[in-house]
N, C-alpha and C positions, 0 to 999 in steps of 0.2 A: 866735853872728851870725845877724843880723836881714836877710831878706831878701824881696823885693820879686815879684810877679810879674804881666806883663802881658798881660792876654788879649784878643784879637781875634776877636769872632766873625761870621762871614760867615753869607750862607743860600745856598741853591743856587744855582747859575749865574753867580756874582758874583763878578770878581776883586778882592779888597782887599790893600790894605798891613799888611803885617807887618812892624811893626819890629824887624827881627831884627840882631844883628852876630854873628857865631861867633866874629869874633877877639877882641871885646872882654869875650866873654860869661863872667859870673861862674856858679861852681855852688855851691850848700849844700846840707845837707841837708833830708831832709823834713821833720824835729821842728822845723826853725828857724820863725821867722816869715816871713811874705810875703805880699807887699802885688802886686794883679792888677787890672788897668786893664781891664776889660770893656768890648767895644765891637759892638755888630752894625752892620756894616758895608753891609749891605742883603739884599734877597732876590730871587735869580733864580731863582725855582720856578714851573714851566710853568704851573698850574692857579691859578685862580681862582675864588671860589665866589661865588654869586646865590643868587636868590631859587630853592626849589625847583619842578623843571622848568624851569627856564628853561637857556639856552645859559651855559655855560663860556665865557671868552675865556684866551689866556695873554695875560700879565702883557708889558705892554710893553718894560719896563725893570725893574731891581733897585730902584729908588725904589718905584714903582707897584707893586711885590710887598711892599713894607714894610706898606702900609694893609691885607694880610692877617691881618697880625699883631695882636691883640686882650691878650693876656697872654704873658706870659713868667716862665717858673721855672728857674732855673741852682742844679747841684749840683754842687759842688768835694767830691771824692770823694778818697780813697786810693787804691795801688795796688791794691788788693782789690775795688775797687767800694762802697765803706762811706762813705755821705754824712757828713762830718766839718760841712758849712756848706750853707745853701740861702738861695738868693733871689727873691722873686717881685716882679714888678712890673707892670702894666698903664696901659692907655693913659689910665685914667680919673685915676689917682692918680702921687702921685710926680712929675709931669711932668718935671722937670727932671730926674734920674735916667733918667727914659723917654730923653728925646728924645738926650740922651746920649749912651744904649747905642747909638742907631741912627746915629751918628756917627763918624767916627774918633777923635774926642777921647775916648771909653767913660767909664766909671765906674771910680773906684779902689775895688777891696775889700781893704783891708787887715789886717796883721797873720794870715795866714792859715798855719796849722800841719799836717804831714800830709798834704799836696793834693800829688796827681801827674798830677790827671786833672780834667777839668771837661764836665758834660754841660750840655745845654740842651731842652726842650721849650717849646713855646707851641701856644694855645690849648687846652690842657689841663687841667682841675684836678687837681691832685699831691697827695696826702697823703702823703710821705714823710718820715718824722722821720730826724732826727740819728743816727747810729748803724742807718739800715737799708741796706738789701744793695738798690743801684741797678738792678741785672737783674731784680728781680721786677714793674717797671713795666711794664703791657701795655694796650693799649688796643683794645677789645673794639668788632666790625665794626659794631654797632648804634648805636655812638657815631660811625662814620664814613660811615652809609648813605646813600641819593638826599636824604635830607632835611635834611641838614646845611647852613648858613649861612654866610654870606660869613665869617664869624670862627670856622667850628668846624674847619677842615682843621688836624690834626694836624701840627707840623713840629718832627725833632728832629735833632741831633746831638753830635756827641762830638770832643774833643781829649784823648787816652791817653798824648801823647807831647810835652807843656809844653817848651818851649825857651827857655833863660837868655837873656837880655835885660839889657845895660847902653847909658847910663844909663837916669836916671828921667824917662819921656816928660815931657816939660814943659807940653802940653794937654790931661793929663788932671786937671781943675780938680775933677770931681764926687765926694766919697770917702763911700764906705759902709764903716763898721764894724758886722759880723755877730754876733749873740750869740756869746758867750764867743772872738771873734776876741781878738789880743794887740796890740801896737803898732806900728805901720808901721815895715820894717824898710829895707833899703840895698839889696837885690838886686830883681832885676827877671825877668820869664818871660813870655814870649807863649803864648796858646794860639789856634791860630786854629781856629775850628768855623764851619763852614756848615750853618744848617739848613734843611733838606729836606722837602719833605710826603710824609706816609706812604701815599698813593694816589695811585692814575690815575684819570683818569675815561675811562667808555665813552661817547659820547653818540650817541641813532640820531634823529638829523636831519630824516631822512623814512624813511615806511612805503608801497613801492606793490605792489600785487597786481597779477599779468600778468592782466589778465583776460583778454584772447583771445593766443593764440598757437598755437606748434607747437613739435613734438619731434620729433627725427627717431631712429630704433634700428632693433635687429635681432639676428640670430643674430651671434658674434662674429667671423665672415668676411665679412659683410657690415655694418656697425653703422647706414649710414642707408636700408637697403631699402625700410623705410616710414617714414610720417611719420602723426603723430595731429596735428587740430588741436582746440584747445577756444575756447569761449566762453562769456560770461557767468560769470565764476568770481567770484564775490565772496562769500568764507564771515564768519563772521564772527567776530571776533577778540575770544577772551575773557582773556585775561592774556599778559603777558609777563614772563619771568624768567631770573635771572641764579643760573648752577649753577656747580658745581667753582670756590670761594672761598675764602679765607683767612677766620677769624672771630675769630681775634686776631692781634696785633702786639706783639712783643715790641720795647718804646720803645726802647732802648740797645745792643740788637743788631742792629736790623735785620732782625731776621727775623721770618718769621710761621710761625703755630702754625695746629692744627687745622685743615685740610683738609677740605673737606666737599662731598660730589657726589654730587647723585641720579641714578639710569642707571634709574630709570623714576618715574612721575606715578602712580602707585598708593600711596595712603595720602600723599602728600605734598604732592597738588594735590587739595584735598578741602575744600568748605563755604568758597569762598574763603580758605585759607590754603595758604601757600607754607611748608612742614616740611624745612630740610634739618641731620640727624641729630635732634635732640632742640630744636633752636631753631625758631621760630617768626619766619619773617625775611620775612612777607608787607610788613610797613611799610617796611621796609630794602632791599631784592632784590628787590621784585617791583610791577607794575602789573597790577591787577584789579579786574573790576569782577564784581559781586556782590552782588545785592539779594534779600528777600524768597526767599531757601534757593535760587535761582537762581544761574547767570552769564547776565550780560549782556553788551553791547557794550561795550568798551572805547574803541574810536576808529570815527568815521563816516566812511562813504565821500563822498571828493570827484568831481569830475569825471572822465570816462574822459580819458584822451588818449594818442595810440597804441598802443590795445591794452593800457597801464598805466593804474589809480585808484588816487589818493594815497588815503592814511588821515588823518583831518585831525588833526593835531597841533596845531597853532597855532603862530601867526607867533611868532617868537622863541623858541619850547619845544623840548622834546626828550624822549625817554625817555632816562633819564640812569642808569647804573650805575654805584658806586666800586668799587675794584678796590684791596685792600693787594699793595702789588710792594714785597719785598726790595730792599737796597741797603746798601754801604758806608758805615757815617757817618762815616767819617773820611778818606772821599775828596772833593780839593776839586773842584769843578767850575765850567772856567770855559769850555769850547766849547759853544755854543748849539745846535749842530748835533749834539753827539757828546757827550751830557750827561757821561759820564765814568762815569756810575750802573750799578751792574750789570747786563746782560740777563738777564730771566727764562726759565729754558727755556721753550719753546713747546708742549711737554705740561701745565704748569701754568699754561698759556692760560685765563679763564672762558668757560663758553656761556653760552649765550643761547637762549631757548625761547619761542617762539610757541603759544600755545593756542587751539584752533579748535573748535566746534561746529557743529551745525546741518547737516543736509544743503541744498545750494546751489539754491533754485527754477532754473531753466532753465541748469543749468548741463549743456552738452552736449561731447561727444567725437565726431570723425569719423575713423578711419584712411585710411589710403588708400595704394599702390605708391608710393614715391617719382619715380621716375620714368614713372608714369601704367602703364595696366592693371588689368585685373578681378582681385581678388581671391580667391583660390583658399579652400578648406576648410583647407588647413595653416597656409596665410597667419592667418586668423582664430583658429584654433586659438591658433598664437603669438600672434598682438595680443593675444588675452582674456589670454593669460598675464602678457605683458610689460607688459601700459598696466595693470596693476592698481594702479599707485601713483597714476595719474590718475586715477580713477572716483570721486574723494572719497566715499568711505562711509565712514560712525564704526561703532567698532565697539562687538560690545553685550557689555561687561562689567560687572559687581558694582560697581564703583567711578563709572560714567558712563563712556560712549565719548567721546574726545574724537581729533583729528589735532594734529599737532605740526608746525611746519617749526623747524629745530633749527641754530643757530651754533654748528658746531662745532671750525672752525679759524679762526684770523687769519693774513691771508698778507700779506707784504711788497712783493710783485709781482703786477701783472692778470696772470699767467699760472698761480699758485694753485702754484707752484715751490718757493717759500720762506716758510717759516711765522713769524710774527713774535714776536720778543721782545719783551716788554712793559718797559717802564722806569717806574720814579716817578714822579712829577711829571709826566704826561703827560693830554694830553686828546687821546682817539682818535675822531675823529667819522665817523660811520656813516650810509649810504645804502642801505636794504635792500629787495631785490626780492625777492617771493614767489610761488613759479607753482605749480600743483598738482600739478607734480614734485617740488616738495619735499615734498611732505606725507607722513607716515609715523603710527604708531600709538602710538607713544610718545619718552621722550627718548632714547634711544639703541638707534638702528635700523641694525645693517648695512645694510637694504636701501634707505633712502633716496637722495636726491640729493643735489647739489653746488645749495647759494642763493649765489649771489653777490654780496658786500657790497661797497661801496665805502665807501671810508675814508680821512681824511683826519688825519695828526697834526697839532696844532696844541703844537709846544713855543714855542721862542723863534723856530723859523722851519716852516717847513710842507713835509709829506712826504705822500703816497700809499700809505697800503695796503690790501690786498684780504680781505675774511675770508670764508668759505663756510663751505655748509653741510654738515653729517655724510653723507658718502657710504658 
């Protein structure tokens, strides 16, 4: 008995038509010839890549998101994930087939045997021959780092439970017969796939240094006893580093591998490089100013306003990092407010580290009693100990002393009570404010304070979250 399969490929966040009739479905054996009509209904991905350093914006709709796709590979596999057939298309060639794939008409793939699942990967050059195992395909972080272009975001999707369908779709006019495929059959199936981006993007749109300000502190029974006032705080920023990230994504499992985290900068930040494990991630997960064997000024200062001085990132620019986030490849996403994708545990959120050096010329701190009055010797002794983090003194160590402001948490509320659970295909926009209170001598120091970062989430809708720096 000959059979056909009708395959509908959608892309994340888009509701699409699946022409399936359960009552009229005809079921046949996997060994029979099957014909599939493949259609890319549209992309509802939340991210859009532009030139490196530029801000990404959310896709207006699924039609706009399709422009992010430059090439597409389909794998038709058996129940064990072994490739029986494959198809590759791109914008610049096979125009008729490409256009049909991205409409509800689709492309008819005829005469396929032993096929029970369909997998799709976009914007990735894939070399997996017939007989290969689909589970072996992986994407490395360096291929999705901060320098990827518009067509560089890898999208993946799978349908492992294709559905019988009858009768033959009348509007699928474009046919493809793959190598070793048989004749067209009589029965059809639907396979619904949404392509989803394998990354989320963190964008730091502004960085401000709290040049002048105050902090109250004191013993546990009187936390507001003392006030420390500072002024002229303008440290030199050397670099910004992404940490605690997965360096590998298993494409058709939707999972991440090789989580890497540095707990110290020693031997990991040296000579202008950023090492995560044995991998040099300087070009893909760091922004560094380093020349002539010395760290320089990554960003210059702007004009102080109300005690805060911005660092000049540039109009329309941002400090951006891409992050692998796992998700269910077969989940259908229809709600732009809640994508339906898996939410990653907050403990897996990335951390970001700001590296500073050089003592700050003119920087002063002045302690006082919050309620007024004279400081006693006991007061001065307590202040000297408690305010050590505001002194901005570089440590003297063999690898070179630096100070760091560390974003160690991302919050979904302004109060910092609920940690963010990241999702794939999101844009997280941050505005960072750093003060001398946030400075510590390494990447992971329990004596450091929080830095509050305002974050706006830009999927198809807009939210606000609040990152914080380690305390």
